[in-house]
TORKE-328533 format. One record per residue (C-alpha): residue number from 1; residue in three letters; x, y, z. Coordinates in Angstrom, 3 decimals. Example, Ala and Ser with C-alpha at 12.3 -4.5 7.8 and 13.67 -1.06 7.14 Angstrom:
BEGIN
[site 1,'ALA',[12.300,-4.500,7.800]]
[site 2,'SER',[13.670,-1.060,7.140]]
***
This chain:
BEGIN
[site 1,'MET',[61.247,33.872,111.762]]
[site 2,'LYS',[57.713,33.146,112.311]]
[site 3,'LYS',[58.071,31.913,115.613]]
[site 4,'THR',[59.680,34.531,116.771]]
[site 5,'LEU',[57.427,37.088,115.404]]
[site 6,'GLY',[54.171,34.547,117.209]]
[site 7,'THR',[56.201,35.120,120.488]]
[site 8,'ILE',[56.872,37.872,120.504]]
[site 9,'VAL',[53.852,39.057,119.657]]
[site 10,'LEU',[51.933,36.214,122.290]]
[site 11,'HIS',[54.214,38.142,124.881]]
[site 12,'LEU',[52.963,41.667,124.614]]
[site 13,'LEU',[49.317,40.425,124.552]]
[site 14,'ALA',[50.094,38.916,127.617]]
[site 15,'LEU',[51.759,42.051,129.253]]
[site 16,'SER',[49.423,43.670,127.791]]
[site 17,'LEU',[46.833,42.575,129.629]]
[site 18,'LEU',[49.140,41.763,132.852]]
[site 19,'ALA',[48.726,45.751,133.064]]
[site 20,'TYR',[44.933,45.941,132.677]]
[site 21,'THR',[44.102,43.214,134.804]]
[site 22,'ALA',[47.270,44.479,137.512]]
[site 23,'SER',[45.023,48.414,137.154]]
[site 24,'ARG',[41.236,46.486,138.101]]
[site 25,'THR',[43.081,44.295,141.345]]
[site 26,'PHE',[45.413,47.255,142.749]]
[site 27,'ASP',[41.722,49.806,141.844]]
[site 28,'PHE',[39.822,47.289,143.973]]
[site 29,'LEU',[42.262,46.299,146.220]]
[site 30,'ALA',[43.241,49.545,147.077]]
[site 31,'ALA',[39.325,50.352,147.464]]
[site 32,'THR',[38.954,47.614,150.183]]
[site 33,'LEU',[41.417,50.192,152.545]]
[site 34,'PRO',[41.631,53.467,154.558]]
[site 35,'GLU',[42.988,55.898,152.352]]
[site 36,'ALA',[46.380,56.695,154.417]]
[site 37,'GLN',[46.567,52.997,153.038]]
[site 38,'ARG',[46.292,53.130,149.462]]
[site 39,'ILE',[49.807,53.239,148.447]]
[site 40,'LEU',[50.206,49.212,149.747]]
[site 41,'ALA',[47.848,47.915,147.798]]
[site 42,'ILE',[50.875,47.725,145.229]]
[site 43,'ALA',[52.080,44.984,147.531]]
[site 44,'GLY',[49.159,43.712,146.876]]
[site 45,'LEU',[49.323,43.295,143.341]]
[site 46,'ALA',[52.740,40.809,145.039]]
[site 47,'ALA',[49.743,38.317,145.870]]
[site 48,'PHE',[47.749,38.560,142.142]]
[site 49,'ASP',[49.282,39.901,139.500]]
[site 50,'GLY',[52.878,39.738,140.657]]
[site 51,'GLY',[52.481,36.436,141.895]]
[site 52,'LEU',[51.667,34.979,138.886]]
[site 53,'LEU',[54.142,36.466,136.889]]
[site 54,'GLY',[56.549,34.985,139.587]]
[site 55,'TRP',[54.878,31.410,140.283]]
[site 56,'LEU',[55.666,30.590,136.813]]
[site 57,'LEU',[59.277,32.091,136.163]]
[site 58,'TYR',[60.469,30.203,139.367]]
[site 59,'TYR',[57.694,27.154,137.880]]
[site 60,'LEU',[60.227,27.546,135.136]]
[site 61,'ASN',[63.363,28.611,135.879]]
[site 62,'GLY',[64.204,27.874,139.611]]
[site 63,'ALA',[62.241,25.715,140.360]]
[site 64,'SER',[65.281,22.222,141.862]]
[site 65,'THR',[62.837,19.587,143.581]]
[site 66,'ASN',[59.828,18.330,143.056]]
[site 67,'TRP',[58.718,19.590,146.222]]
[site 68,'GLN',[59.371,23.387,144.639]]
[site 69,'ARG',[57.529,22.309,141.117]]
[site 70,'ALA',[55.033,20.899,143.033]]
[site 71,'ILE',[53.934,24.524,144.640]]
[site 72,'SER',[54.879,26.657,142.241]]
[site 73,'ALA',[52.567,24.762,139.433]]
[site 74,'LEU',[49.726,24.940,142.820]]
[site 75,'MET',[50.518,28.750,143.568]]
[site 76,'VAL',[50.366,29.940,139.213]]
[site 77,'GLY',[47.037,28.314,139.248]]
[site 78,'VAL',[46.506,29.785,142.960]]
[site 79,'SER',[47.727,33.419,141.318]]
[site 80,'LEU',[45.513,32.876,138.215]]
[site 81,'ILE',[42.876,32.362,140.483]]
[site 82,'GLY',[42.992,34.765,142.327]]
[site 83,'THR',[43.758,37.835,139.667]]
[site 84,'SER',[40.599,36.584,138.356]]
[site 85,'ALA',[39.130,37.097,140.307]]
[site 86,'ALA',[39.753,39.747,141.458]]
[site 87,'PHE',[39.800,41.499,138.182]]
[site 88,'ILE',[35.969,40.053,138.018]]
[site 89,'ALA',[35.930,41.735,141.890]]
[site 90,'ASP',[36.471,45.714,140.457]]
[site 91,'THR',[34.889,45.062,136.725]]
[site 92,'LEU',[31.763,43.828,138.900]]
[site 93,'TYR',[32.318,46.978,141.925]]
[site 94,'ARG',[32.610,49.702,139.233]]
[site 95,'ALA',[30.009,49.149,136.930]]
[site 96,'GLY',[27.283,48.557,139.950]]
[site 97,'GLN',[28.430,51.896,140.722]]
[site 98,'ALA',[28.333,53.362,136.929]]
[site 99,'ALA',[24.337,51.992,137.185]]
[site 100,'LEU',[25.494,49.227,134.242]]
[site 101,'THR',[24.504,46.826,136.498]]
[site 102,'THR',[23.073,46.196,140.027]]
[site 103,'GLN',[25.446,46.940,143.478]]
[site 104,'LEU',[27.496,44.291,144.560]]
[site 105,'SER',[25.856,43.103,147.788]]
[site 106,'PRO',[27.269,43.588,151.163]]
[site 107,'GLU',[27.886,39.990,151.891]]
[site 108,'ALA',[28.779,39.412,147.804]]
[site 109,'THR',[31.509,41.939,148.413]]
[site 110,'GLN',[32.668,40.809,152.224]]
[site 111,'THR',[32.894,37.530,150.095]]
[site 112,'ILE',[35.439,38.689,147.168]]
[site 113,'VAL',[37.691,40.794,149.846]]
[site 114,'LEU',[37.984,37.215,152.528]]
[site 115,'ALA',[38.731,34.930,149.157]]
[site 116,'LEU',[41.415,37.651,148.226]]
[site 117,'ALA',[42.616,38.046,151.789]]
[site 118,'LEU',[43.041,33.851,151.219]]
[site 119,'VAL',[45.278,34.153,148.052]]
[site 120,'ILE',[47.806,36.148,149.871]]
[site 121,'THR',[47.404,34.327,152.500]]
[site 122,'ALA',[48.368,31.244,150.292]]
[site 123,'ASN',[51.534,33.696,148.218]]
[site 124,'LEU',[52.904,33.523,151.539]]
[site 125,'ALA',[52.299,30.214,152.496]]
[site 126,'ALA',[53.827,29.232,149.978]]
[site 127,'VAL',[56.438,31.047,149.612]]
[site 128,'VAL',[57.692,29.425,153.180]]
[site 129,'ALA',[57.494,26.188,151.659]]
[site 130,'ILE',[59.055,27.085,148.918]]
[site 131,'HIS',[62.553,27.443,151.189]]
[site 132,'MET',[61.412,24.807,153.119]]
[site 133,'ALA',[61.693,22.409,150.088]]
[site 134,'GLU',[65.188,23.559,149.960]]
[site 135,'ALA',[67.388,20.650,147.738]]
[site 136,'THR',[70.088,20.415,150.737]]
[site 137,'PRO',[67.769,21.126,154.104]]
[site 138,'LEU',[64.816,18.502,152.660]]
[site 139,'THR',[67.277,16.047,151.758]]
[site 140,'GLU',[69.364,16.404,155.529]]
[site 141,'ALA',[65.605,15.941,156.949]]
[site 142,'LEU',[64.221,12.479,154.734]]
[site 143,'THR',[67.924,11.462,156.149]]
[site 144,'LEU',[67.374,9.217,158.698]]
[site 145,'ARG',[70.437,8.879,160.985]]
[site 146,'THR',[69.298,7.328,163.665]]
[site 147,'PRO',[72.294,4.377,165.526]]
[site 148,'SER',[70.265,1.025,163.246]]
[site 149,'ALA',[71.558,4.301,159.730]]
[site 150,'ILE',[75.440,3.503,160.790]]
[site 151,'PRO',[77.083,0.788,158.478]]
[site 152,'SER',[78.147,-1.715,160.624]]
[site 153,'PRO',[82.678,-2.495,160.975]]
[site 154,'ASN',[82.290,-4.684,158.837]]
[site 155,'GLY',[81.977,-2.363,155.838]]
[site 156,'ARG',[77.985,-4.263,155.026]]
[site 157,'GLU',[75.420,-1.861,155.682]]
[site 158,'THR',[72.508,-2.582,157.825]]
[site 159,'THR',[70.092,-0.942,156.220]]
[site 160,'PRO',[68.943,0.961,152.788]]
[site 161,'THR',[69.570,4.933,155.037]]
[site 162,'ALA',[73.048,3.179,157.019]]
[site 163,'LYS',[73.043,3.026,152.515]]
[site 164,'LYS',[72.699,6.962,152.417]]
[site 165,'VAL',[75.047,7.870,154.595]]
[site 166,'LYS',[77.552,5.994,154.432]]
[site 167,'GLU',[77.774,7.021,149.846]]
[site 168,'LYS',[78.146,10.902,151.955]]
***
């Protein structure tokens, strides 16, 4: 019972933090878009808070190859860093506007925007890499199908690859 209660409290904490960081990330992303396109900041959340949750769930439940596990684990880290950067950037940006701190310089803002764009790009690249790392296509791509890999007529394998082809 105590473990279940602890798990529930931890999940509620995680959801609360995710809702807060998502709202800050949305605010910062929306500020980088023209007025007519600000709704697109919701799609941007997919690379940050949504990416963190999505990559974590994929790592825990969806990855079927070592490559997929490695890519999704890397992307959990990238999404966590991106979410943290966006949250911190929005906090500094809004605090500067409210005169609680000095305003961000244009150079600092440009650096932050470029870093956040790299997080989105990394998420896109990782989705492509995950599909490329599917078990069946990856296995077939790594299995050499050359004439030397064909078993000899007498039934003896001539190469380690021939053994793999014969087993299929």
